[in-house]
C-alpha positions in Angstrom: -17.8 17.9 -6.8 -14.5 19.8 -6.7 -11.1 18.3 -7.2 -7.9 20.3 -6.4 -5.9 21.3 -9.5 -2.6 19.5 -9.8 0.4 21.7 -10.5 2.8 18.7 -10.6 2.9 15.1 -9.3 3.8 16.0 -5.7 1.6 18.9 -4.8 -2.0 20.1 -5.3 -3.4 23.5 -5.0 -6.6 23.3 -2.9 -7.3 27.1 -2.5 -5.3 30.1 -3.6 -2.0 29.9 -1.9 -2.7 26.6 -0.1 -0.5 23.8 -1.2 -0.9 20.2 0.0 1.2 17.1 -0.7 -0.2 14.5 -3.1 0.7 10.8 -2.6 0.4 8.6 -5.7 -2.3 6.0 -5.4 0.1 3.1 -5.9 2.2 4.3 -2.9 -0.9 4.6 -0.7 -2.0 1.1 -1.8 1.5 -0.3 -1.1 1.5 1.2 2.4 -2.0 -0.1 3.2 -1.3 -3.6 1.9 1.9 -3.8 3.8 0.1 -2.6 7.0 -2.4 -5.4 6.6 0.3 -8.0 5.9 2.2 -7.0 9.0 -1.0 -7.2 11.1 -1.6 -10.7 9.8 2.1 -11.7 10.3 2.3 -12.0 6.5 -0.4 -14.6 6.2 -1.9 -14.1 2.8 -4.7 -16.6 2.6 -7.1 -18.3 5.0 -9.9 -16.9 7.1 -7.7 -14.5 9.0 -5.3 -13.8 6.2 -4.6 -10.4 4.5 -6.6 -11.4 1.4 -9.8 -12.0 3.4 -9.4 -8.7 5.3 -8.9 -6.9 2.0 -11.8 -8.7 0.4 -9.6 -10.2 -2.3 -8.8 -13.7 -3.5 -5.4 -14.8 -2.4 -4.2 -15.0 -6.0 -5.3 -11.5 -6.6 -3.5 -10.2 -3.6 -0.3 -12.0 -4.6 -0.6 -10.4 -8.1 -1.1 -7.0 -6.5 1.9 -7.5 -4.2 4.1 -8.4 -7.3 2.9 -5.3 -9.2 3.5 -3.1 -6.2 6.9 -4.6 -5.5 5.9 -5.9 -2.0 8.1 -8.7 -0.7 8.2 -10.3 2.8 11.0 -8.8 4.7 13.9 -11.0 5.8 14.1 -11.2 9.7 17.1 -9.3 11.0 18.4 -12.3 12.9 18.8 -14.2 9.6 20.8 -11.3 8.1 23.6 -11.9 10.7 24.3 -15.5 9.4 
């Protein structure tokens, strides 16, 4: 198994002269969890909730959300009040 050599935290060298961007795992996890939360209209628990889709207990998902800094966005119509 071959892994690209990391020359810093933002790029990896895959082949001589070929540089590709590297996204930190926490950033990729944050994007994926937010995508699932948006798809479930921010429903965390229940049969059709984000935790069930991700194969996690709701309390585990809530802990991951806190660790990743994920919070439910405030609807824009409430910002005008």
